[in-house]
NUKOL-247022 format. One line per 10 residues: number of its first residue (from 1); for each residue x, z, y of N, C-alpha, C. Coordinates in steps of 0.1 Angstrom, whole numbers, plus 5000, padded with zeros to 4 digits. Example, Ala and Ser with C-alpha at 12.3 -4.5 7.8 and 13.67 -1.06 7.14 Angstrom:
2
1) 5132 5078 4943 5123 5078 4955 5132 5078 4967; 5128 5071 4978 5137 5071 4989 5129 5079 5000 $
END
This chain:
353
1) 7537 7684 8692 7535 7705 8697 7546 7716 8697; 7559 7709 8692 7566 7721 8697 7567 7730 8690; 7578 7738 8686 7576 7754 8680 7567 7761 8680; 7560 7768 8668 7551 7780 8664 7553 7792 8675; 7545 7794 8682 7542 7810 8687 7541 7820 8676; 7549 7830 8675 7552 7837 8670 7542 7848 8676; 7529 7855 8672 7521 7857 8681 7525 7874 8679; 7530 7881 8670 7537 7893 8672 7545 7898 8678; 7550 7884 8689 7562 7889 8699 7553 7889 8710; 7547 7887 8712 7537 7888 8725 7527 7899 8725 $
11) 7529 7905 8738 7522 7916 8747 7511 7913 8745; 7501 7918 8750 7482 7913 8755 7486 7909 8769; 7493 7911 8778 7494 7902 8792 7504 7886 8788; 7511 7892 8779 7514 7877 8777 7505 7865 8763; 7501 7869 8759 7492 7868 8749 7478 7856 8757; 7478 7869 8766 7466 7861 8775 7468 7846 8783; 7478 7847 8789 7488 7838 8795 7493 7824 8787; 7493 7832 8774 7491 7820 8765 7486 7811 8761; 7470 7820 8757 7464 7808 8755 7454 7803 8764; 7458 7806 8778 7455 7797 8792 7463 7786 8789 $
21) 7471 7788 8788 7485 7777 8785 7476 7763 8775; 7472 7771 8764 7461 7766 8751 7448 7759 8754; 7446 7762 8771 7430 7758 8776 7419 7766 8770; 7420 7781 8766 7413 7788 8759 7410 7799 8774; 7400 7803 8774 7396 7813 8779 7401 7830 8777; 7405 7838 8787 7413 7849 8786 7410 7857 8773; 7395 7857 8777 7387 7869 8763 7395 7862 8751; 7396 7849 8746 7403 7847 8735 7415 7857 8730; 7425 7860 8741 7435 7870 8732 7434 7881 8731; 7422 7887 8742 7419 7900 8731 7413 7904 8714 $
31) 7408 7893 8713 7402 7888 8699 7413 7886 8693; 7422 7880 8693 7430 7874 8686 7446 7886 8685; 7447 7893 8697 7451 7904 8697 7450 7915 8686; 7438 7917 8689 7426 7931 8682 7431 7920 8664; 7429 7914 8662 7431 7908 8646 7446 7912 8639; 7455 7903 8651 7472 7908 8648 7473 7920 8643; 7469 7926 8655 7478 7940 8658 7467 7952 8657; 7456 7945 8652 7443 7959 8648 7446 7960 8636; 7441 7948 8631 7438 7948 8615 7448 7943 8609; 7460 7937 8611 7467 7933 8605 7469 7919 8596 $
41) 7458 7908 8606 7459 7898 8597 7474 7886 8594; 7478 7883 8588 7488 7876 8582 7487 7856 8582; 7472 7857 8594 7464 7838 8589 7456 7839 8601; 7454 7827 8603 7442 7825 8617 7426 7828 8605; 7427 7824 8594 7417 7826 8589 7404 7836 8590; 7410 7846 8585 7403 7863 8585 7395 7862 8602; 7398 7855 8612 7397 7856 8627 7381 7851 8630; 7376 7856 8622 7360 7849 8621 7350 7851 8638; 7350 7858 8643 7344 7856 8656 7352 7847 8667; 7363 7839 8658 7366 7822 8663 7361 7817 8655 $
51) 7354 7803 8666 7348 7793 8656 7360 7784 8646; 7360 7782 8635 7367 7772 8625 7377 7763 8631; 7370 7758 8638 7378 7744 8642 7387 7754 8651; 7384 7764 8659 7393 7764 8667 7407 7776 8660; 7404 7780 8647 7410 7787 8638 7420 7776 8631; 7416 7760 8629 7422 7754 8623 7436 7748 8635; 7430 7750 8643 7438 7745 8659 7448 7757 8658; 7447 7768 8656 7457 7780 8664 7471 7776 8649; 7455 7776 8637 7469 7780 8629 7480 7765 8624; 7477 7761 8635 7491 7746 8634 7498 7752 8650 $
61) 7492 7762 8653 7504 7763 8670 7514 7776 8665; 7503 7787 8661 7509 7797 8653 7514 7805 8640; 7531 7812 8646 7531 7820 8630 7530 7837 8631; 7525 7832 8623 7521 7850 8618 7525 7849 8602; 7535 7849 8596 7548 7854 8588 7546 7862 8588; 7548 7874 8580 7551 7887 8580 7569 7889 8577; 7574 7898 8576 7587 7905 8569 7581 7902 8558; 7591 7900 8547 7590 7904 8531 7599 7914 8527; 7589 7926 8521 7597 7937 8515 7606 7933 8502; 7617 7928 8506 7626 7928 8494 7632 7941 8488 $
71) 7633 7958 8486 7629 7962 8479 7631 7976 8485; 7625 7981 8478 7616 7995 8482 7624 8007 8475; 7630 8020 8479 7638 8029 8476 7630 8041 8477; 7628 8052 8468 7618 8063 8467 7626 8074 8467; 7629 8082 8475 7640 8095 8473 7628 8104 8465; 7636 8116 8466 7634 8129 8456 7625 8138 8466; 7626 8137 8482 7623 8139 8488 7606 8136 8494; 7601 8125 8486 7591 8121 8492 7598 8107 8505; 7612 8106 8509 7610 8097 8520 7613 8080 8508; 7605 8070 8520 7610 8060 8512 7619 8049 8526 $
81) 7627 8043 8515 7632 8033 8527 7628 8017 8520; 7628 8010 8529 7622 7995 8532 7635 7984 8530; 7636 7976 8524 7644 7965 8530 7636 7952 8532; 7638 7948 8546 7627 7938 8548 7637 7923 8549; 7627 7921 8545 7633 7903 8548 7626 7892 8562; 7640 7885 8569 7639 7882 8577 7634 7866 8574; 7629 7860 8583 7630 7844 8586 7641 7839 8582; 7655 7843 8586 7664 7838 8586 7678 7840 8575; 7668 7849 8566 7674 7853 8551 7682 7866 8560; 7684 7872 8574 7687 7882 8572 7679 7896 8568 $
91) 7686 7909 8566 7676 7919 8563 7679 7933 8572; 7671 7936 8570 7669 7950 8583 7664 7959 8573; 7664 7974 8575 7661 7986 8564 7650 7994 8576; 7641 7998 8570 7631 8009 8578 7629 8024 8565; 7630 8034 8573 7624 8043 8564 7614 8054 8569; 7604 8058 8560 7598 8066 8563 7596 8078 8556; 7592 8091 8566 7598 8105 8562 7587 8114 8565; 7581 8117 8553 7574 8131 8553 7577 8147 8558; 7571 8152 8567 7573 8159 8563 7557 8169 8567; 7553 8177 8560 7542 8185 8561 7530 8175 8563 $
101) 7523 8174 8579 7510 8165 8578 7515 8151 8585; 7528 8152 8589 7534 8142 8599 7543 8131 8584; 7541 8123 8594 7554 8113 8590 7555 8100 8598; 7572 8102 8596 7577 8101 8609 7585 8086 8604; 7583 8074 8613 7593 8060 8608 7600 8057 8616; 7614 8054 8609 7626 8054 8617 7629 8032 8617; 7629 8030 8630 7629 8012 8629 7639 8010 8636; 7646 8001 8629 7656 7987 8632 7653 7983 8645; 7662 7981 8654 7662 7967 8664 7675 7958 8669; 7683 7960 8661 7697 7948 8656 7697 7947 8639 $
111) 7699 7936 8637 7707 7932 8627 7718 7937 8627; 7720 7950 8616 7735 7953 8621 7740 7962 8634; 7751 7967 8641 7755 7971 8652 7767 7965 8657; 7772 7966 8671 7781 7964 8675 7790 7973 8678; 7784 7981 8681 7794 8000 8686 7806 8004 8680; 7801 8004 8665 7813 8009 8660 7814 8020 8658; 7804 8030 8659 7806 8045 8658 7813 8053 8646; 7822 8062 8638 7827 8057 8630 7817 8064 8620; 7807 8071 8622 7798 8081 8614 7788 8071 8612; 7786 8060 8610 7776 8055 8609 7779 8038 8596 $
121) 7776 8038 8590 7772 8028 8579 7769 8013 8585; 7757 8017 8589 7756 8001 8605 7764 7998 8614; 7775 8003 8613 7783 7998 8622 7792 7988 8613; 7795 7990 8600 7804 7982 8591 7802 7966 8593; 7786 7964 8595 7780 7950 8595 7785 7942 8603; 7790 7951 8617 7786 7945 8631 7778 7941 8635; 7773 7935 8644 7763 7930 8654 7762 7913 8650; 7750 7913 8643 7745 7897 8634 7735 7896 8646; 7723 7901 8644 7717 7891 8664 7706 7903 8663; 7700 7900 8675 7692 7912 8680 7679 7907 8672 $
131) 7670 7919 8670 7652 7915 8659 7648 7913 8674; 7632 7901 8673 7626 7897 8678 7614 7913 8681; 7606 7912 8697 7596 7923 8693 7585 7923 8679; 7583 7907 8678 7575 7910 8661 7580 7912 8651; 7593 7914 8651 7601 7917 8639 7606 7933 8638; 7604 7935 8652 7603 7950 8654 7587 7960 8646; 7579 7955 8654 7563 7956 8656 7557 7954 8637; 7567 7945 8634 7559 7941 8616 7564 7949 8604; 7581 7957 8609 7582 7966 8602 7572 7983 8597; 7564 7984 8612 7553 7994 8614 7544 7986 8599 $
141) 7542 7973 8605 7524 7969 8594 7530 7968 8580; 7545 7967 8575 7546 7964 8561 7548 7975 8559; 7553 7987 8567 7550 7998 8556 7543 8008 8553; 7528 8004 8562 7517 8013 8561 7507 8006 8548; 7510 8018 8540 7510 8016 8528 7502 8029 8527; 7489 8033 8524 7481 8045 8521 7481 8054 8538; 7487 8057 8541 7492 8066 8552 7497 8059 8565; 7492 8059 8576 7499 8054 8589 7507 8062 8597; 7521 8062 8600 7531 8068 8604 7524 8072 8614; 7529 8084 8614 7520 8096 8633 7532 8094 8638 $
151) 7545 8094 8637 7557 8092 8646 7567 8081 8643; 7569 8074 8656 7580 8061 8656 7594 8067 8665; 7601 8065 8659 7613 8066 8665 7626 8053 8663; 7631 8051 8671 7641 8036 8670 7649 8043 8665; 7655 8047 8656 7666 8054 8657 7674 8045 8639; 7669 8033 8644 7677 8028 8629 7682 8022 8628; 7688 8007 8623 7695 7995 8624 7701 7996 8639; 7708 7995 8645 7709 7989 8662 7710 7997 8670; 7711 7993 8685 7716 8001 8694 7701 7995 8701; 7688 8005 8702 7679 8002 8709 7679 7996 8723 $
161) 7692 8003 8731 7691 7999 8748 7698 7985 8749; 7707 7982 8738 7709 7967 8740 7704 7955 8735; 7690 7958 8733 7682 7954 8727 7666 7953 8737; 7666 7956 8748 7658 7964 8756 7645 7961 8759; 7648 7943 8761 7636 7937 8769 7625 7940 8745; 7629 7936 8741 7624 7933 8730 7612 7946 8727; 7625 7963 8727 7618 7970 8721 7610 7975 8733; 7609 7972 8743 7601 7974 8755 7589 7968 8751; 7588 7953 8747 7575 7946 8743 7571 7953 8733; 7581 7958 8723 7573 7964 8710 7565 7977 8711 $
171) 7570 7979 8719 7562 7995 8721 7550 7991 8732; 7547 7985 8738 7534 7979 8752 7529 7973 8735; 7533 7964 8726 7521 7965 8715 7519 7973 8712; 7527 7982 8705 7525 7992 8698 7513 8005 8701; 7515 8005 8717 7504 8013 8723 7492 8007 8730; 7491 7995 8728 7479 7986 8729 7465 7995 8722; 7455 7995 8729 7442 7999 8723 7438 7996 8716; 7435 7986 8718 7431 7973 8708 7440 7972 8698; 7455 7975 8694 7459 7970 8684 7461 7983 8671; 7477 7985 8673 7478 8000 8669 7473 8011 8675 $
181) 7475 8009 8684 7471 8019 8694 7481 8038 8690; 7492 8033 8691 7502 8046 8690 7501 8053 8702; 7503 8063 8705 7507 8072 8720 7519 8069 8725; 7525 8068 8734 7539 8071 8737 7544 8081 8736; 7536 8089 8739 7545 8107 8736 7550 8107 8716; 7542 8096 8711 7550 8101 8701 7559 8086 8693; 7564 8082 8707 7574 8073 8701 7591 8075 8712; 7594 8079 8701 7613 8083 8706 7618 8067 8708; 7627 8067 8716 7638 8058 8717 7652 8063 8721; 7664 8061 8707 7672 8068 8712 7689 8055 8712 $
191) 7698 8062 8715 7706 8054 8724 7719 8063 8719; 7730 8056 8719 7745 8061 8718 7748 8066 8730; 7747 8062 8742 7748 8062 8759 7754 8053 8762; 7743 8038 8758 7741 8028 8768 7733 8032 8781; 7747 8036 8792 7741 8043 8806 7731 8030 8812; 7735 8016 8815 7730 8009 8820 7714 8004 8814; 7715 8010 8805 7698 8009 8796 7696 8021 8797; 7698 8031 8795 7693 8046 8801 7684 8044 8816; 7692 8038 8823 7685 8036 8840 7673 8026 8835; 7676 8020 8829 7668 8006 8833 7654 8011 8823 $
201) 7656 8018 8808 7641 8020 8806 7637 8038 8812; 7648 8043 8819 7636 8053 8831 7634 8046 8844; 7633 8032 8843 7626 8024 8854 7614 8023 8848; 7615 8013 8837 7606 8010 8831 7594 8014 8819; 7596 8025 8814 7588 8032 8810 7593 8047 8804; 7593 8053 8811 7600 8071 8811 7590 8077 8800; 7583 8071 8798 7565 8077 8788 7574 8082 8771; 7580 8073 8772 7581 8077 8758 7593 8085 8754; 7600 8094 8746 7611 8105 8740 7623 8096 8742; 7633 8102 8747 7643 8098 8749 7657 8107 8737 $
211) 7664 8099 8734 7675 8107 8727 7688 8103 8727; 7692 8108 8721 7712 8106 8725 7717 8111 8718; 7725 8102 8713 7734 8107 8699 7749 8109 8708; 7751 8124 8710 7761 8130 8718 7776 8133 8710; 7773 8143 8700 7783 8143 8688 7798 8148 8692; 7803 8148 8705 7812 8154 8709 7810 8162 8722; 7819 8174 8724 7815 8176 8735 7832 8175 8744; 7843 8165 8741 7853 8160 8746 7851 8148 8750; 7860 8141 8762 7857 8126 8760 7870 8119 8746; 7883 8134 8742 7890 8123 8734 7884 8122 8723 $
221) 7874 8132 8719 7869 8134 8702 7858 8122 8700; 7848 8122 8713 7832 8110 8715 7846 8098 8717; 7856 8094 8724 7865 8085 8722 7865 8080 8706; 7868 8087 8700 7872 8088 8684 7862 8083 8676; 7852 8093 8681 7840 8090 8670 7832 8078 8671; 7828 8076 8688 7818 8068 8698 7825 8058 8706; 7833 8047 8701 7840 8039 8713 7829 8033 8724; 7820 8041 8720 7808 8029 8736 7816 8046 8745; 7819 8053 8745 7824 8067 8751 7837 8061 8763; 7842 8050 8757 7855 8044 8766 7846 8035 8779 $
231) 7839 8035 8777 7829 8025 8789 7821 8035 8794; 7814 8046 8788 7808 8053 8797 7810 8066 8794; 7816 8070 8798 7823 8084 8798 7811 8096 8796; 7814 8113 8789 7807 8121 8792 7803 8126 8807; 7809 8123 8816 7805 8126 8831 7799 8115 8831; 7801 8102 8833 7787 8095 8838 7774 8092 8831; 7777 8093 8813 7762 8100 8808 7761 8110 8810; 7759 8118 8814 7753 8131 8815 7746 8132 8831; 7756 8121 8840 7750 8121 8851 7739 8116 8851; 7737 8108 8842 7726 8094 8843 7716 8101 8837 $
241) 7719 8114 8825 7708 8116 8825 7699 8126 8833; 7709 8133 8840 7705 8144 8850 7696 8134 8859; 7698 8121 8863 7686 8115 8871 7676 8108 8863; 7677 8110 8853 7660 8107 8849 7651 8110 8846; 7642 8099 8846 7627 8105 8856 7622 8110 8845; 7627 8125 8840 7622 8127 8828 7607 8134 8826; 7589 8131 8823 7581 8137 8825 7581 8155 8823; 7570 8155 8829 7570 8175 8828 7564 8175 8813; 7573 8187 8810 7574 8192 8800 7576 8188 8787; 7586 8175 8795 7590 8169 8781 7606 8168 8782 $
251) 7616 8167 8774 7628 8169 8769 7637 8161 8766; 7647 8156 8771 7658 8150 8758 7661 8157 8749; 7666 8147 8742 7671 8151 8721 7684 8147 8727; 7690 8158 8725 7708 8152 8720 7710 8149 8708; 7707 8144 8701 7715 8144 8683 7733 8151 8684; 7734 8158 8670 7747 8160 8676 7754 8163 8658; 7756 8153 8656 7759 8150 8641 7777 8157 8640; 7774 8169 8632 7787 8180 8625 7793 8178 8616; 7806 8176 8620 7816 8172 8612 7827 8179 8607; 7826 8179 8602 7835 8193 8598 7850 8191 8602 $
261) 7853 8205 8612 7870 8204 8615 7877 8197 8627; 7862 8186 8632 7863 8176 8644 7855 8180 8654; 7840 8185 8652 7835 8185 8663 7823 8202 8663; 7828 8211 8645 7819 8218 8648 7824 8239 8650; 7833 8233 8662 7842 8246 8660 7827 8255 8674; 7840 8267 8669 7831 8277 8685 7835 8272 8695; 7849 8267 8699 7851 8261 8710 7838 8251 8714; 7838 8240 8704 7828 8234 8706 7817 8233 8712; 7807 8245 8702 7793 8251 8708 7798 8257 8719; 7809 8263 8725 7810 8268 8742 7808 8262 8752 $
271) 7813 8248 8746 7817 8235 8752 7801 8231 8760; 7792 8228 8746 7782 8223 8746 7772 8224 8753; 7771 8235 8759 7759 8245 8769 7762 8244 8782; 7772 8244 8788 7774 8240 8804 7776 8225 8805; 7782 8218 8794 7777 8202 8798 7760 8196 8798; 7754 8205 8793 7740 8200 8794 7730 8205 8804; 7742 8211 8812 7736 8224 8825 7727 8214 8833; 7715 8215 8837 7706 8201 8845 7696 8200 8841; 7698 8198 8824 7689 8186 8812 7678 8197 8807; 7669 8193 8812 7656 8200 8804 7661 8191 8786 $
281) 7667 8203 8782 7671 8194 8766 7669 8201 8755; 7670 8193 8741 7670 8201 8728 7678 8193 8723; 7685 8203 8715 7697 8195 8703 7689 8197 8692; 7697 8187 8680 7693 8185 8669 7705 8183 8665; 7712 8198 8652 7719 8194 8647 7720 8187 8634; 7732 8176 8633 7728 8169 8620 7742 8168 8607; 7742 8177 8602 7746 8178 8593 7759 8159 8587; 7771 8158 8588 7774 8146 8585 7767 8143 8572; 7763 8130 8567 7759 8125 8559 7772 8114 8554; 7773 8117 8546 7788 8107 8542 7780 8091 8537 $
291) 7791 8078 8541 7783 8068 8540 7794 8063 8526; 7788 8051 8519 7792 8046 8509 7806 8041 8508; 7809 8033 8520 7825 8032 8522 7829 8034 8537; 7842 8026 8539 7846 8034 8553 7844 8020 8561; 7841 8024 8572 7837 8019 8583 7846 8003 8589; 7846 7996 8585 7858 7986 8590 7861 7988 8606; 7852 7989 8612 7850 7985 8627 7851 7998 8638; 7853 8008 8632 7857 8018 8637 7869 8026 8639; 7874 8036 8651 7879 8036 8655 7889 8046 8650; 7906 8048 8651 7909 8058 8639 7910 8062 8626 $
301) 7906 8069 8619 7908 8071 8607 7894 8063 8598; 7897 8057 8588 7888 8054 8583 7871 8064 8578; 7861 8061 8584 7850 8071 8582 7852 8078 8567; 7857 8073 8559 7859 8082 8542 7863 8095 8542; 7871 8099 8556 7876 8111 8556 7871 8117 8568; 7854 8114 8573 7850 8121 8579 7843 8136 8565; 7844 8150 8572 7835 8155 8561 7820 8164 8561; 7816 8167 8563 7801 8170 8558 7809 8184 8565; 7803 8198 8567 7805 8212 8568 7794 8219 8563; 7798 8231 8557 7789 8236 8547 7781 8247 8561 $
311) 7769 8252 8545 7758 8254 8553 7760 8266 8564; 7771 8277 8562 7774 8287 8567 7779 8286 8582; 7785 8267 8582 7795 8267 8592 7783 8256 8603; 7773 8251 8600 7763 8245 8607 7754 8258 8613; 7748 8267 8609 7737 8278 8608 7748 8285 8622; 7760 8288 8618 7768 8298 8627 7773 8288 8644; 7769 8277 8638 7772 8266 8653 7757 8268 8660; 7747 8261 8652 7734 8265 8658 7732 8280 8667; 7737 8286 8658 7731 8302 8664 7741 8306 8676; 7756 8298 8679 7759 8303 8689 7751 8291 8700 $
321) 7749 8283 8700 7736 8279 8713 7724 8286 8712; 7720 8291 8702 7705 8298 8708 7708 8307 8712; 7722 8317 8712 7725 8326 8716 7727 8323 8735; 7729 8311 8737 7730 8311 8751 7718 8306 8756; 7707 8303 8749 7692 8298 8753 7691 8285 8748; 7696 8275 8741 7699 8264 8745 7688 8259 8730; 7677 8255 8735 7667 8249 8718 7674 8241 8711; 7676 8249 8697 7684 8236 8690 7677 8244 8675; 7679 8227 8671 7669 8223 8655 7684 8222 8643; 7680 8224 8632 7689 8217 8622 7681 8208 8617 $
331) 7686 8192 8616 7675 8185 8607 7684 8185 8594; 7677 8188 8584 7682 8184 8572 7679 8170 8568; 7693 8167 8558 7694 8155 8553 7680 8147 8547; 7673 8139 8554 7665 8136 8541 7667 8123 8537; 7665 8119 8525 7666 8100 8518 7679 8105 8512; 7687 8113 8517 7697 8111 8512 7709 8104 8503; 7698 8103 8491 7702 8100 8472 7697 8086 8480; 7689 8078 8483 7685 8068 8486 7695 8062 8498; 7703 8061 8503 7710 8065 8515 7698 8062 8526; 7694 8067 8528 7682 8067 8538 7683 8075 8555 $
341) 7694 8086 8548 7692 8097 8562 7700 8086 8570; 7699 8095 8578 7711 8092 8591 7724 8085 8591; 7727 8077 8598 7739 8069 8599 7742 8064 8586; 7730 8062 8571 7733 8057 8560 7730 8042 8558; 7722 8035 8567 7716 8023 8565 7723 8011 8566; 7718 8005 8561 7729 7992 8560 7724 7984 8550; 7722 7968 8553 7717 7954 8547 7730 7945 8547; 7724 7937 8537 7732 7922 8537 7747 7919 8536; 7754 7932 8526 7769 7934 8522 7768 7936 8510; 7760 7932 8497 7763 7934 8484 7762 7947 8481 $
351) 7754 7958 8487 7750 7967 8478 7741 7970 8477; 7735 7983 8473 7724 7987 8464 7717 7997 8474; 7723 7999 8486 7718 8011 8492 7728 8026 8491 $
END
C-alpha cells in the first residue's frame, strides 16, 4: 500500500487529485477536507457522511496524527506559548498573543533556522529541517482552546521564504472556505530579506501581508546582525520591495529591533526615512529582547553583549521617524517572562524556554 498520506498537508485541489488516484469521486475530497480542516478531526471515524467501509479503507491509507502539546507556558500578560512535538521527536514553538478583542498566533515554519541572526535565539539551533504544510497548519489547530486566532503571522522559528512551497500550501489550506476559512488579509509572512523568496511570494500570493526584518540602516551594521545581508544587501533588498506587487491600501511592515548603541542612534533614524522612500511602509520598533544564552552561529561578538535601549531612547527614535511622516509603532514585548517574545523561541536544546 505504500506510505500513508498526510491529509493535513494537502490543499483542496491536491486532495481532489489524491481521491481520484484512489478511484473515488472528486466530491469526496470536499467532504474529507471539511472534516479535517473545518472540524479538526484526528481520525476517519467521525466522518459520518462517508460509508463505514470507506472510513475503514481511508484509515489504512491516511495519516491524521496531530502534533503533541509537550509543554504550555502562560505569561503574566496573557501570552501563551506551546511547545509542540513532531512525529520525528523534534519540537517547535508557537505563541498566542492577546490584544483586546484580537488574538494573534505566531507560527513556526522550520525546526531551527539557518540564517544566524545575532539577536535571535532560534539561530543558535541551526537549521534542522523544514516543516511540512501539515505541521504548519496543525499549530493553529492545537492552539485553538476556547478562542480562535484572529490573525496569523509567520514570524516564529525559521525563515518562511526558505520553505515557501509549504508556507503557501499552508496558507491555501487555512484560507479555504470549507476549512479554517481565514482571510488572507489577516495573515502576514515575515522574512529576514530573502530576495528570491520575496519575488516568488509576490508572483504567487501577494494578498497576504509582507513583513521584513530590517534592523539596520547601513550594510556594515546589517552584515554584523544578519548574515543574510551579505548575499542580498540593503540596496538589492529595497529594490525588490519597490517592485513588489503590493495590493492597494496595503503597506509593507518593516520590523526594526532596536539595540542600544548599535542601531538606535539619531543618525540611524535620519537614514531610515530615505531608505524606505518609494515604498508604502510602516515601521514596527521592537526593543531588543535578551536571549537566554549566546548565539554560537552569529557573526562578530556573542549575542549576550547586545543590550536593550531604555524607554526614552526608544521613544526618541520613534518620534524622529514620525516627524518625517513615517508611520511608526513601538511594539511592547509580550510574553518575555516565558521566552515567547520576538527572537526568543527555541526548542530541543535542553532548556525550559
